[in-house]
N, C-alpha and C positions, 0 to 999 in steps of 0.2 A: 768720741769725736765731738768737737765743740764748734758750733756755728754761732757767730755773733752778728747781731743786726743793730746798726747804729742809726738813730734818728735824732732830730733836733732836741726833743724834750726827754726821751727815755732810751735806756739801753736794756735790751732783753738778751738773755743768754739761753740757748737751747742745747740740751744735752741728749744724746741718744745712748742707750745701753744695749749691748749685745746680749743675745740669749746665752745662758750658761750651758756648758756641755752636760751630758748625762752622767759623766764620770769626772769628778774633780779630785785631783791628787791632794793629799794633805798639805797644809801650809808650809811645813818644813820639808822641802824637797832635797835638802842637802844631806840628810841622813836616812838611816833605815828606820822605818816605822811600820806598824801593823795597819794594813789597809783592807778592811773587809767590804768597803763600798764597791770595789771592783766586781765582786761576786754577785752583786745585785743588778749588774748591767747585762745586756745580751751576751757579749763575748765571755763574761765571767760565768754565766749560767751554762753556756755551751761547754766551757772547760770542765765544769763540775759534772755535767752529763757524760762527757768523754771519760772522766775518771770512773764513774759508776759503770759505764758500758765496758770499759777495760777490765774492771774487776769481774763483771759477769762473764765476759768472754774467756778470761783466764780460768775461772772456776768451772765453766762448762767443758773446756778442752784440756784440762789439766793433765790427765794421763795421756801423753802423746804416744800412741801406738802405731800410727801410720805416718808416712812421709808428709802427706798434706797437713796433718795435724801439727807436725813439727814446724812447718813453714808458717802456719796460722799462728801458733804460739809465739814464734819469733817476731812476727809483725805486731801482734797484740802487745807483747811485753815492751818492744821498742817504742810503740806509740804511747803506752802507759807511762813509761819512764820519762819520755820527752814532755808529755802533758803534765806530769807531776813536777818536773823542773820548772816549767812555765808557770804553773799555779804557785809554786814557792816564790818565784821571782815577783809575781804580782801581789802575793799576800804580804810580803815584807817590803813592797814598794822599791825593790832593787833596781827596777828599770829607770826610775827617776833619781835614785841615789848614785848610781854609776852612770854618769852622763858621758858616754862614749859616742863619737861621731861615726857610728857604724850603721849601715843599712842591714838590719837583722834578717830581713826576708832574703836578700841576695846572699848574705853570708850562709844562712842555713841551706839555701839552694845550691850554693857552690860546694859546701861540704858534702851534701848528698850526692852531687855529680861526681866529686872526687872519689868517694867511696864506691859508687856504682862502677866507675871506670876501673878502679883498682880490682874489684871483684871480677869484672869482665876480663881484664888482662890476665888475672890469675887463671881463670878457666881456659882462656885461649892458650896460655903457656902450657897448661896441663894437657890440653888436647894435642898440641904440637908435640909434647913430650911422649905421649902415647903413640903417635904416628912415627916418631923417630927414636926407636929404642937404643940405638947405638951412641947416644949422646953421653958425654962425660959426667953430666949432672944426674945423679940418681940419689934420691932420698925418700924416706918413707912418707913424707908430707905430700910429695908431688905425685905419688902413685894413686891410682883410683882403686877403690874397694870393689871387689867383684860383685 
């Protein structure tokens, strides 16, 4: 921002500088570049801690013998894969290289909702199928295990 003050004998110019953000992308934002500065910020450290915690959780619950352990491993592996993908995106600065006008938070939320409703619909259909055995649809995928 420039503010100029004019008087009869002198002209003075005042400039103000904004504070720089804690994470600055590299100068060439048009291409893919290695960006390690992100992992020195708060969100970057949290992503690295998530990766380490995911590895520890998978190592501790690796032989899945009970149903609860199966579900726990599913959640841990899903979170680990998604965190790994996001770390890869930030490491190569792909978020700035691919400049799409997408609200990522709403997109991920929408995909999660779609998958949740699809799984819920499948379970409702399977429950309906069990209560109506005379239906013409019968396949091994739709039957429950005893």
